[in-house]
C-alpha positions as CSV (number, residue, x, y, z in Angstrom):
1,M,15.0,6.5,-81.7
2,I,11.5,8.6,-82.7
3,K,10.2,5.5,-82.1
4,N,11.1,5.0,-78.9
5,L,10.5,8.0,-77.7
6,K,7.2,7.8,-78.5
7,S,6.5,4.6,-76.9
8,V,7.6,6.0,-74.0
9,I,5.2,9.3,-74.0
10,S,2.3,6.9,-74.7
11,L,3.3,4.4,-71.7
12,T,3.6,7.8,-69.6
13,V,0.2,9.1,-70.7
14,I,-1.6,5.9,-70.3
15,C,0.0,5.8,-66.6
16,A,-0.9,9.4,-66.0
17,V,-4.8,8.2,-66.9
18,I,-4.8,4.7,-65.2
19,S,-3.5,7.1,-61.7
20,V,-6.5,9.8,-62.2
21,L,-9.1,7.2,-62.8
22,L,-7.7,5.4,-59.6
23,A,-7.7,8.3,-57.7
24,L,-11.4,9.2,-58.7
25,T,-12.2,5.1,-57.9
26,N,-10.7,5.6,-54.4
27,D,-12.5,8.9,-53.8
28,L,-15.9,7.4,-54.3
29,T,-15.1,4.2,-52.9
30,A,-13.4,5.3,-50.2
31,P,-16.2,6.5,-47.9
32,I,-18.3,3.1,-48.9
33,I,-15.5,0.6,-47.7
34,K,-15.0,3.2,-44.3
35,E,-18.7,2.6,-43.7
36,Q,-18.7,-1.0,-44.1
37,E,-15.6,-0.9,-42.0
38,T,-17.0,0.6,-39.1
39,A,-20.2,-1.5,-39.4
40,A,-18.0,-4.6,-39.0
41,V,-16.4,-2.8,-36.0
42,N,-19.6,-1.8,-34.5
43,E,-21.3,-5.1,-34.8
44,A,-18.0,-7.0,-33.3
45,L,-18.3,-4.7,-30.3
46,S,-22.0,-4.8,-29.9
47,V,-22.0,-8.7,-29.2
48,V,-20.2,-8.1,-26.4
49,L,-22.2,-4.5,-25.4
50,P,-25.5,-5.2,-26.9
51,G,-27.6,-2.0,-27.8
52,G,-24.6,0.2,-28.3
53,A,-23.8,2.3,-31.0
54,D,-21.1,4.7,-32.8
55,F,-18.4,2.9,-31.3
56,S,-15.2,4.9,-31.1
57,P,-11.9,4.5,-30.6
58,I,-9.8,6.3,-27.3
59,E,-6.7,7.3,-27.3
60,I,-5.1,4.8,-24.1
61,D,-1.7,6.3,-23.6
62,E,-3.6,9.5,-21.9
63,Y,-4.4,7.0,-19.1
64,E,-2.6,4.9,-16.5
65,L,-4.1,1.8,-17.3
66,P,-3.5,-1.9,-16.3
67,E,-1.3,-3.9,-18.9
68,T,-3.8,-6.2,-20.3
69,I,-5.5,-3.1,-21.7
70,T,-4.5,-2.9,-25.4
71,E,-7.5,-1.1,-26.9
72,I,-11.0,0.9,-26.0
73,Y,-13.8,2.1,-27.5
74,S,-16.4,4.2,-26.0
75,E,-20.0,4.3,-27.6
76,K,-22.4,7.5,-27.5
77,N,-24.9,5.6,-24.5
78,G,-21.5,6.1,-22.3
79,G,-20.7,2.5,-22.4
80,Y,-17.2,0.9,-23.2
81,V,-15.5,-2.0,-25.1
82,F,-12.3,-3.4,-23.6
83,K,-9.8,-5.3,-25.5
84,M,-7.2,-6.9,-23.4
85,Q,-4.4,-9.3,-24.1
86,T,-3.2,-11.5,-21.3
87,S,-1.8,-15.3,-20.6
88,G,-3.2,-18.3,-19.3
89,Y,-1.8,-21.8,-20.2
90,A,-0.4,-19.6,-23.4
91,A,0.3,-16.6,-24.6
92,N,-1.6,-14.1,-26.5
93,F,-4.9,-14.8,-24.4
94,V,-7.1,-11.8,-26.4
95,L,-10.6,-11.0,-25.0
96,L,-13.5,-8.5,-25.3
97,C,-15.4,-6.9,-22.3
98,G,-18.3,-4.2,-22.6
99,I,-19.3,-2.4,-19.5
100,D,-22.4,-0.4,-19.4
101,K,-22.7,3.5,-18.3
102,D,-23.4,2.0,-14.7
103,G,-20.0,0.2,-14.6
104,V,-21.6,-3.6,-15.2
105,V,-20.2,-5.9,-17.5
106,K,-22.8,-7.2,-20.6
107,G,-20.7,-9.3,-21.9
108,A,-17.3,-10.6,-22.1
109,T,-15.7,-13.1,-25.2
110,C,-13.0,-14.7,-25.9
111,I,-11.7,-13.9,-29.7
112,S,-8.0,-15.9,-29.4
113,S,-6.1,-18.2,-27.6
114,G,-3.6,-21.2,-27.2
115,E,-5.7,-22.9,-24.1
116,T,-6.1,-26.2,-24.3
117,L,-9.2,-27.4,-22.3
118,G,-11.5,-25.0,-23.7
119,V,-13.2,-23.5,-21.1
120,E,-12.7,-20.1,-21.7
121,K,-15.0,-20.1,-25.0
122,D,-18.2,-19.8,-22.3
123,Y,-16.6,-18.7,-18.8
124,G,-17.4,-15.0,-20.2
125,D,-21.2,-15.7,-19.3
126,T,-20.7,-16.3,-15.9
127,L,-19.1,-12.4,-15.4
128,K,-22.3,-11.2,-17.1
129,E,-23.7,-8.5,-14.9
130,K,-20.9,-8.4,-12.6
131,T,-19.6,-5.1,-11.4
132,N,-16.3,-4.2,-9.6
133,E,-18.0,-5.4,-6.4
134,T,-19.2,-8.3,-7.4
135,I,-16.5,-10.1,-9.6
136,D,-14.6,-11.8,-7.2
137,D,-18.1,-13.8,-6.4
138,V,-17.7,-15.4,-9.3
139,A,-15.9,-18.6,-9.2
140,T,-12.8,-20.1,-11.4
141,V,-13.2,-23.4,-12.9
142,S,-12.0,-26.6,-11.6
143,G,-8.8,-28.0,-13.9
144,A,-8.8,-24.2,-15.5
145,T,-7.9,-22.4,-12.6
146,K,-4.9,-20.9,-14.7
147,T,-7.2,-20.0,-17.7
148,T,-10.3,-18.4,-15.9
149,A,-8.5,-16.9,-13.3
150,A,-6.5,-14.7,-16.4
151,Y,-9.8,-14.4,-17.5
152,K,-11.7,-13.2,-14.6
153,N,-8.8,-11.1,-13.8
154,A,-8.5,-9.7,-16.9
155,V,-12.4,-8.3,-16.8
156,K,-11.3,-7.2,-13.1
157,D,-8.7,-4.7,-15.1
158,A,-11.4,-3.8,-17.4
159,L,-13.8,-3.4,-14.6
160,N,-11.0,-0.6,-13.0
161,S,-10.4,1.0,-15.9
162,F,-14.1,1.8,-16.5
163,I,-13.4,3.9,-13.0
164,I,-10.4,5.4,-14.0
165,L,-12.0,6.5,-17.7
166,N,-14.9,8.2,-15.7
167,G,-12.4,10.2,-13.5
168,G,-12.0,7.7,-10.7
169,S,-9.2,6.6,-8.9
170,V,-7.7,2.9,-8.4
171,D,-4.8,1.1,-6.6
172,L,-3.5,-0.7,-9.6
173,R,-0.8,-2.3,-7.4
174,D,-1.2,-6.0,-6.1
175,E,-0.7,-7.6,-2.7
176,A,3.0,-8.0,-3.1
177,Q,3.6,-4.1,-4.2
178,I,1.7,-2.8,-1.4
179,L,3.9,-4.6,0.8
180,N,7.2,-3.5,-1.0
181,D,6.1,0.2,-0.9
182,N,5.4,-0.1,3.0
183,L,8.8,-1.9,3.4
184,S,10.4,0.5,1.5
185,A,9.1,4.0,3.1
186,A,9.9,2.3,6.1
187,L,13.6,1.1,5.2
188,P,14.5,3.6,2.0
189,E,17.9,2.2,2.3
190,A,16.9,-1.4,1.1
191,E,16.5,0.1,-2.3
192,G,13.2,-1.9,-2.6
193,K,14.6,-5.5,-2.1
194,F,13.5,-7.4,0.9
195,S,13.0,-11.2,1.8
196,P,11.1,-12.7,4.1
197,V,12.8,-13.8,7.6
198,F,12.8,-17.4,8.6
199,I,11.9,-16.9,12.4
200,T,13.4,-19.7,14.5
201,E,12.2,-17.7,18.1
202,D,9.0,-17.0,19.4
203,I,9.0,-13.0,19.1
204,G,5.4,-12.9,20.2
205,D,2.7,-10.6,18.5
206,I,5.3,-9.8,15.5
207,N,3.3,-10.9,12.2
208,S,6.7,-10.8,9.8
209,V,9.9,-9.9,9.5
210,Y,11.6,-9.0,6.5
211,A,15.4,-8.3,5.5
212,S,16.8,-5.9,3.2
213,D,18.7,-7.8,0.8
214,N,21.9,-5.4,1.0
215,N,21.9,-6.2,4.5
216,T,21.2,-2.6,5.9
217,G,18.7,-3.7,8.7
218,F,15.2,-5.6,8.8
219,V,11.3,-4.3,8.9
220,F,9.2,-5.8,11.3
221,V,5.5,-5.7,10.8
222,I,3.2,-5.5,13.8
223,G,-0.4,-4.7,12.6
224,E,-0.8,-2.0,10.5
225,Q,2.9,-0.5,11.7
226,F,6.1,-1.3,10.0
227,V,9.0,-0.6,12.2
228,A,12.8,-0.4,10.7
229,T,15.9,-1.7,12.0
230,D,19.6,-1.3,11.4
231,K,21.4,-4.3,10.5
232,D,22.1,-4.7,14.5
233,G,18.8,-4.4,15.1
234,K,18.2,-0.9,16.4
235,V,15.4,0.5,15.9
236,K,14.8,3.1,13.7
237,T,11.3,4.4,13.1
238,E,9.8,6.6,15.5
239,T,7.3,4.0,17.7
240,D,6.3,3.0,21.0
241,L,7.2,-0.5,20.4
242,K,10.9,-0.1,20.4
243,T,11.5,-2.3,23.1
244,T,9.8,-5.0,21.9
245,V,11.0,-5.1,18.3
246,E,14.9,-4.4,19.4
247,A,14.0,-7.5,21.5
248,A,12.7,-9.6,18.8
249,A,15.5,-8.4,16.4
250,K,18.1,-9.6,19.0
251,A,16.2,-13.3,19.5
252,I,16.6,-13.5,15.5
253,I,19.6,-12.0,15.3
254,N,21.4,-14.6,17.6
255,S,19.3,-17.3,17.4
256,H,21.8,-20.5,16.7
257,L,20.7,-23.7,15.1
258,N,21.9,-27.5,16.5
259,E,21.5,-30.2,14.0
260,I,19.8,-33.3,15.0
261,D,20.7,-36.9,13.6
262,I,17.3,-38.4,12.9
263,T,18.9,-41.7,11.5
264,K,18.5,-42.5,15.5
265,Y,14.8,-42.2,15.2
266,S,13.3,-45.2,13.2
267,D,9.5,-43.6,13.7
268,M,10.8,-40.4,12.3
269,P,8.2,-39.4,9.6
270,T,9.6,-40.1,5.7
271,Q,8.3,-36.2,5.1
272,V,11.1,-34.7,7.7
273,A,14.4,-34.5,5.6
274,K,16.9,-32.5,8.1
275,A,15.9,-31.5,11.9
276,Y,17.4,-28.8,14.1
277,K,17.0,-27.6,17.7
278,T,18.1,-23.9,18.8
279,D,19.7,-23.0,22.0
280,S,16.4,-22.0,23.5
281,G,14.6,-25.5,23.0
282,N,12.8,-24.6,19.7
283,Y,13.0,-27.0,16.6
284,V,12.9,-26.2,12.6
285,F,12.4,-29.2,10.2
286,E,13.2,-29.1,6.7
287,L,10.3,-31.5,5.2
288,K,9.4,-32.9,1.6
289,A,5.6,-32.5,0.8
290,A,4.4,-34.9,-2.1
291,G,1.9,-32.1,-3.9
292,F,1.2,-32.1,-7.2
293,G,5.0,-32.3,-8.5
294,I,4.7,-35.6,-7.0
295,N,1.1,-37.5,-7.4
296,G,-0.1,-35.5,-10.0
297,D,-3.5,-35.7,-11.4
298,K,-5.7,-36.5,-14.8
299,Y,-5.0,-32.9,-16.3
300,Y,-1.3,-32.5,-16.3
301,N,1.8,-34.0,-16.1
302,P,3.4,-33.7,-12.8
303,S,7.1,-32.5,-12.4
304,G,8.5,-35.5,-10.0
305,E,9.8,-32.6,-7.7
306,Y,8.2,-32.0,-4.0
307,I,8.0,-29.3,-2.2
308,D,10.9,-27.8,0.3
309,I,9.5,-26.3,3.3
310,K,10.8,-25.3,6.7
311,V,9.1,-25.1,9.8
312,S,9.9,-23.9,13.2
313,A,8.2,-24.6,16.2
314,T,8.0,-24.5,20.3
315,K,8.5,-27.9,21.8
316,D,5.1,-27.4,23.0
317,G,4.0,-27.6,19.5
318,K,3.4,-23.9,18.3
319,I,4.4,-23.3,14.7
320,I,6.8,-20.3,14.9
321,S,7.2,-19.8,11.0
322,C,6.7,-21.6,8.0
323,L,8.4,-20.8,4.6
324,T,8.2,-22.7,1.1
325,T,12.5,-22.9,-0.2
326,A,11.4,-25.0,-3.3
327,Q,8.9,-26.1,-5.4
328,K,7.9,-27.0,-8.8
329,E,4.3,-27.1,-8.7
330,T,2.0,-26.1,-11.8
331,D,3.0,-22.5,-12.8
332,G,0.3,-20.1,-11.8
333,I,-2.2,-22.7,-9.9
334,G,-0.2,-25.1,-7.2
335,S,2.7,-22.9,-7.4
336,A,0.9,-20.1,-5.4
337,C,2.1,-22.4,-2.0
338,A,6.0,-20.2,-2.5
339,D,3.6,-17.3,-1.9
340,E,4.0,-15.4,1.3
341,K,-0.1,-15.1,1.6
342,F,-0.4,-18.8,1.4
343,Y,2.9,-20.2,4.2
344,S,2.2,-17.3,6.3
345,Q,-1.1,-18.8,7.2
346,F,0.2,-21.6,9.3
347,G,2.3,-19.2,11.7
348,G,0.8,-19.4,15.2
349,K,-0.9,-23.0,14.3
350,T,-0.5,-25.7,16.4
351,E,-1.9,-30.1,15.9
352,A,-5.2,-29.1,16.8
353,D,-5.8,-26.4,14.2
354,Y,-3.1,-26.4,11.2
355,S,-5.6,-27.7,8.8
356,E,-7.6,-24.6,9.4
357,I,-6.6,-22.8,6.4
358,D,-7.6,-21.1,3.2
359,A,-6.3,-23.6,0.5
360,I,-5.2,-22.9,-3.0
361,S,-7.6,-22.4,-5.2
362,G,-7.8,-25.4,-7.9
363,A,-4.7,-27.1,-6.1
364,T,-6.2,-29.4,-3.8
365,I,-3.5,-31.7,-4.6
366,T,-0.7,-29.2,-4.0
367,T,-2.6,-27.9,-0.7
368,N,-3.2,-31.2,1.1
369,G,0.4,-32.7,0.4
370,Y,1.6,-29.5,1.7
371,K,-0.9,-29.7,5.0
372,T,0.3,-33.6,5.2
373,A,3.8,-32.6,5.7
374,V,3.6,-29.9,8.4
375,S,1.1,-32.3,10.6
376,K,4.7,-34.0,10.5
377,V,6.4,-31.1,12.4
378,F,3.8,-32.0,15.6
379,T,4.7,-36.0,15.4
380,A,8.2,-35.0,14.9
381,I,8.3,-33.0,17.8
382,K,6.4,-35.7,20.3
383,I,9.5,-38.4,18.9
384,L,12.2,-35.5,19.9
385,E,10.6,-34.9,23.1
386,G,9.8,-38.0,24.2
387,V,6.4,-38.1,24.3
388,S,4.4,-41.0,23.4
């Protein structure tokens, strides 16, 4: 028993001595390790901000910053290094960007990605010396639009964050958020949920119309004005356009479609899936566009799906409204054909100028297939109107 007790005491003493020695060793080596770690961090950050020194992490929770920003380091000369995480074709696309005290990008590099083409390795070089005002001048890379667009947008987030850190104000909302906020301000009862209205009647200079998803009313956009009506088309907003808006609302609400049997027309374009005529004499077509989903290219596999489009037009061939109703184009590239910013460009176009629209960047096949389908609207109208 005494022998066992002595062994326990000996072990206890040994452990205590070792603990003291380890503590002393840690006290001696911790500053050295810390210094080495700091030097390593400074070296890494200096890659994207040459000449930067004495980098210190910033508590980013104190600021309202873009979601891509995960870490920020300041340096003694007034510059910053931003670490961003975004998504290209894969998640966990991690970048570093250095911005000097004047708000100029001095370097950008990819430190981690699951991208497949490798363009992210050198794309940062094209962003050097860019500012918040000039970065949009940098083009994305054809065939790698999603990767390079994500890269550029992340660096734009860093530039916006630089402004915020220096006491400036930046509207971080995208175009869709700004639109929705304006719609919500005009019609609060909609609770922030709207859908674009596919218009089948000519309503003059009204740019676009949105219906609330909860059926409480509509919002008409005329220039920079947002005019709300109730579900019956009665104007709720103070405006001198009341008569114009209520007439447009009445036309939209009362519009009626009569389906046309297109099998009677042997020369009807194959892109036309269905056709209708309104009581007022306008036409509505459901189209199948052979975009990337059908034609594909050498980079990625097509989905095998057509782009579904609805187009309304007057009998003399002026497009009233255009809407993408379904698509399975490449996500983040050709899928932009479903964005209102793209398909709304066809409103007001005729056979003479329908092709004069801004193409989808990096999605030539999608854009061309879409335009080809829209062009068949004019052919179909001529056939249905008996015009040779």
